N, C-alpha and C positions, 0 to 999 in steps of 0.2 A: 409849389407847396404840396407837401404830402397829404394824402387823403386822411380825413378825420376818422379816427377809430373809436375814441372815447370822449364824451363830453359830460363832465360832472357839473351840475347846476344847483348851487345852494344846498348842498347835502348837510343835514344835521341829524344827529342820533342822540336820543334822550333815553336814559335808563332810570327806572326806579329801583333802588337797591333794597334787597331783603324782603320784598313783597312776596307773600305766600298765600295760598288758598286757606280758607277758614275750615275746610272740611265739610261745609254745609252748602249743598248745591244752590239753594235759593239765595243765600248771602253772596256766594261767589259770582253768581249770575248778575246780581244787583250791582256788585262792585265793578264787574266788567262793563256793564252797560253805562255806568257812570263815567268810566274811563274812555268811552268812545268820544272822539274829538280831543285833540291834543290840549287845547286850552283848559277844558274841564278836567282832563286828567292831571295836568300840572297843578291846577288850583286845588283839586282834591288831595293830591299828594302833599302839597304844602300845608293844607289845613290839618292834616293828620300828623304832620311832622316827619314824614317818611324821607329817608335819605334818597337823593337823586343826583344825577350827574349828566352833563352834556358831554358825551364822548367825542362828538364832532359838532362844530358850529359853523354853518354857512360856508362850506368848502366848495370852491369852484375852480376848475382847470380843464384844459383840453390836451389830448394826446394824439399825435399823428402816427400814421403808418410807419413802421420800422424804427420808431423812437424807443430808447431805453430810458425810463424815468425812475429816479431814485427818490425814496422818501426818508427823511432824516428827522430824528426826534428822540427824546428820552423815553424810557418805559412809561406807558400811560399817556403818551402824546396823542394817540388816536390812529396810529399807522395801521395796525392790524384791523381795527374796526373799519377803516376806510376800504382796505382791500377786500374784506368780507362783503361789504356792500356792493363793490364793483363786481365781485364774483357771484352776486345774487344769493349768497349764503344767508344774509340777513337783510332786512328791509330798512330803509331810512325813515326817520320820523318826519322829516321834511326834505323837499328837493327831489330831484330826479337825475337819472343817468341815462344817456343815450349812447348807443354804441353799435358796432357791427362786427360780426365774426364770432367764431367759437372761442371760448375762454377755457384755459386749463390753469387750475390754481393749485399751488403747493403752499398751504398756509399752516398746516400742522402735520406732525408725523402721522402718516397713514391716511391722509385726507383722501376720501373716495374709495378706500379699500374695505373689503368685506373680510372680517377677521377669520371666518371659517373657510374661506376659499384659498386656494394655493396662489403662489405668485403668478403662475401661468394664467390661471382663471381670472385673476384681478387685472392682468394686462388687457384681456379681451373685454372685461366688464368696464374698465375705464374708457377704452376705445369706443364702445357702444354708447357710453354716457356722453362722449364728445360728438356723437352722431356719425361715427365712421363705420364703414362696412367691414365685414370680416376680411375681405380681400385686401382692403387698405391696411388693416391691422397686421395681416400676414406679411405684407411687404416690408413692414418695419420691425417685425417681431425679433429677428436675429440681432438687429442693431440695438434694440432696447435691452435685450439680455446681455449682449456684449458690453454695453455702456455701464449697466448696473453692477456687473460682476457677481451676480447671485445665481449663476447657472446651476451650481451644485444643489441649491435649495429651491429650485424653480417649482418643484411639485410638492413643496412643503407648505402647509397652511401658514399664512402670514402672521397669525397670532403668535407663532413661535420665532418670528424674526426679531433680531435686535433692532434698536432704534436706528442704528447706522444702516442696516440692510433695508429697513423700511424706506428711509430717505433716498437711498441709492436707486431703488426700484421705482419709487414714486416720481422722482425727478426724471429718470430715464423715460418713463411713460409720458409724462407731461411734455418733455422736450421733443420727443420723436413722433408723437401722434398729430402733428401738423395743426395745432390750434393757431388761430390768427393772433391771439393775445395770450401771453404767458405771464402769470402772476406768481411771484416767489417771495415768501416772507423769510425771516431770518432763521427758518428751520434748517437751512443748509449748514448752520454752525454745528449741528449734530454730527455731520460727517467728518472724516479725517481730512488733513490738509491737502493731500493729493487729490481726493475726490472733489473738494471745494474748488480747487483750481480747474479741474476738469469741467465742473458745472459752469464756472465763470466763462471758460473758453466756449462752451456750447451755447451759452446765452448770447455771447458776442457774435457767434456764428449765425444763430437763428435770426438775430436782428439785422446784422450787416449783410449777410449773403442771401438770406431767405426773406428779408423784409418783414419779419414778424415783430410785433410790439411786445415790449417787456416792461412790467412794473416790478420794481425790486426794492425790498426793505432789508437793510442790514446795518449793523453797528460797525462793520468793517469799512473804514473810510477809504482805504486803499482800493478795495473792490469797487466801491461806489465811484471813485474817481476814474478808475480804469474802464469801467463798463458803461456808465451813464452819460447821456448827452445833457440832460437837465436834471435838476433835483428840486424838491420842495421841502421846506422846513415846517414841521408841525409842532405847536406848543399848546398843551391843554385843549386839544381838539380844534384849534384854530390854525389855518394855513397862513403862516407869517409872511413867507416870501418864496418866490420861485425864480430860477434862473440857471445859468451855466453851473454844472456840477462843482467845478473847482471853487467858484465864488461862494456857492451855498455851503460847501463843506468848511471853507475858511471862516465864514460868518458863524456857523453853528459852533465850531470849536472855540472860537474867540468869545462869543456871547455867553456860552455856557460854562466857561472855565471856572467862574466863581462858584457856581452851583454844581460843578462837575468834579469837585475835589473829594466827594464822598457819596457812596451809594450804600444804603442799608436796607436789608430785607429780614425783618424779625421772624417771619414764618417760612419754613422750608418749602412749603407747597407753593408759595408765591415767588420764590427766589429763582434767578437764572441758574441753569444747570441741567443736570440729567440724573440718571439712576445712581451715578457714582459721585458727582460733585454738585453741591448746592451752595451758592454764595450767600453768606450772611452779611458780611461787611467788607468793603474795600475803601480805603481812605488814604489820601495823601496829606500828610500833616507838615506844614511849613514851620521851620524854626525862624521866625521873623527876626531879622537883624536891624531893621530900620524902625523909625518911629511909626510909619504907616504899615498897615497889614497888606503889604504888596510883595509878591514873590519877585525878587530880583536875583542877579547872578551871585550875590553874597549869601543867599538863603539856602540852608541845608533842608532837605526834604526826607521825611520818613514815610515809606509806603508800608501800610499795615493791611493785612488780609485775614479774614476769618471765613471758614467754609466748613460745611458738613461733608464728611467723607465716608463713602461706602466702598471698601476695597473690592476690586474685581478679582476675587480669588486671592491667591497668595502672590503678592507682587509688591514692588517698591513704588514709591511716588516721588516724582520730581516736579517742582513748581518753577516755571520759567517766566521771567519778566521781560517784556519787549517794550522798549521806549522808541517811539517814532517821532520824527519831525512832521510838521504839517504837510510837507511835500510827499510823505509816505516813505521816506528813507528811514531805515533802521539806524538809530544812534547807538544803541547797545542792546545786547541780549545776554542776560545773566540768569543763572538758575541755582536752585538749592542742590544739596547733595542728595543722593539716592537714600531714601529713608523708608523703612517698613513701619506703617502706622495701622492701628486698629480703627474700627468704626467709631466715629464721633466727631466732635468739633475740633478743628485744627486752626492754629494761628501761624501766620507767616509774616516776616518782616524784612525790609531791605532799606538801606540808607543811601541816599544820593548826596554826596558831600557838597558843601558850599564851594563856590568858585570852580565849578566844573562845567555846567551847561551854559551855552551862549544864550543871549536874549533871543526870544522867538516863541512859537507855539508848539506844544508837544502833546502827545497822547500816549496812553499806556494800554497794552493788552497783556493778558495773563494766560499762560498755557499750563495745563495739568497733564502730565505724561506718566504712563505706567511702564516700568521696565525699559525706559529710554526709547521705546518704539511705538507704543500705542497711545494716541492722543485721547484722553478721557473727555476733555472739555476745553474750549478756547473762549475766554471771556474777552471779546473784541472791543477795543476802544472804550474800556470801562471808565477811564478817567481822562480828563483833558485839563491842561493848565497853560498859563502864559508866564514866561520869564521876562522881566523887564531889565533894561540896561542900567548899569551904575558905573560911573567913572570918576576918578579923582586925579588931579594933577596932570591933566591932559587938555590940549586945545583941539583935539581931533574928534569929531562927532559922527564920523561915518559908521557904516555897519561892519563889524568884525566878521570875517568869513568863517565858515564852518559851524558845526553844531555844538562843539565843546570849546570851552575857553578856560582851560585849567590855569591855576595861579602858579605856574612854574617860575622859578627864579632864573632869569637869564643874566649872566654877568659879562661885564666888559673889563678888559685889563690891558693897559698899555705895555707892550713888550719892549719897544724901542722908541722912546720919546723923541730922539734926536733925528730920526730919518727913516728911510726904507730899509737900510742895510742892518 
């Protein structure tokens, strides 16, 4: 059995929303004193009608040395809050965490960076924060710079870095400065596809060859499947189930398909995306053909997408739609034509015809590309759905092979009814 690295025991996190100071020291001190002790704080908040939320509720699990653990759940499930507590960035309301070894966290763009310092200076700053000596940092310095690809801007203050440069350098530092535990949130989606693959290979290397522990959050089911030994599903702050990654991913996609046909973000500041793309709405609308509202092979599907767009200079935009089977195999990849658009709200649509997909589980990712080469944003596994079987006039009930099942007409014609000649 591998050595225990992290033990999470009954972690809960309680937030009171919208609570602000009164501006009067005596009153604020009195309110703070009343809030000491969790029971009195909750009772006090409830009596005043303040909004509150349990971001996490009684979460427990263990992680062994060299394990790669994935966390799965929709936005707001509590994944990021849990990683922040494990990283000691925030404190739990209840419960405790026991662990051993140094932790390097990559939870937000620029985590641990000082805006006014250069890339070079931030490498040493992060190393010292991890408890490393200058000699240890020197031994890894060239590898960090080479991995990040920001050598040209190494002596530039990081406040002038793009979000992609931030992430490349931050991940390179975290992966090379030998922490025993590496914690990575879905911040990697900021980088381009090539760098994401590079990061995934590095995480597999540090866990498999170097025996380090990795905690990983992503909406990329294929990345989770390839990288993680085990996974945990979080729903509304509660750890629902844990087990082998393949089984947890299958359960998550199947269980969430009814609620995963639509995601809506009315406020740009809270929406997935970055400086160029912010998602407002993505929805899969079934044209139900049966009496029950069930997607089966006869059901046509309309994909609709709305997003706020900020062009990166003068460039065209292409929106690509990737449909994946539950196995991670790509069923198809279609894209819009190259279009020059001004800043503002954009709508995109795509129709998947009836009698095309075979029965099974599927999920959709959407990519936004500028001038066919630069990836602006990849909205990974944003929708998931299940297609049910439907058959008439047949006595065979086995599984049809393949991911598509088009309603092509196959004809038979007798050319010589009397014999072989």
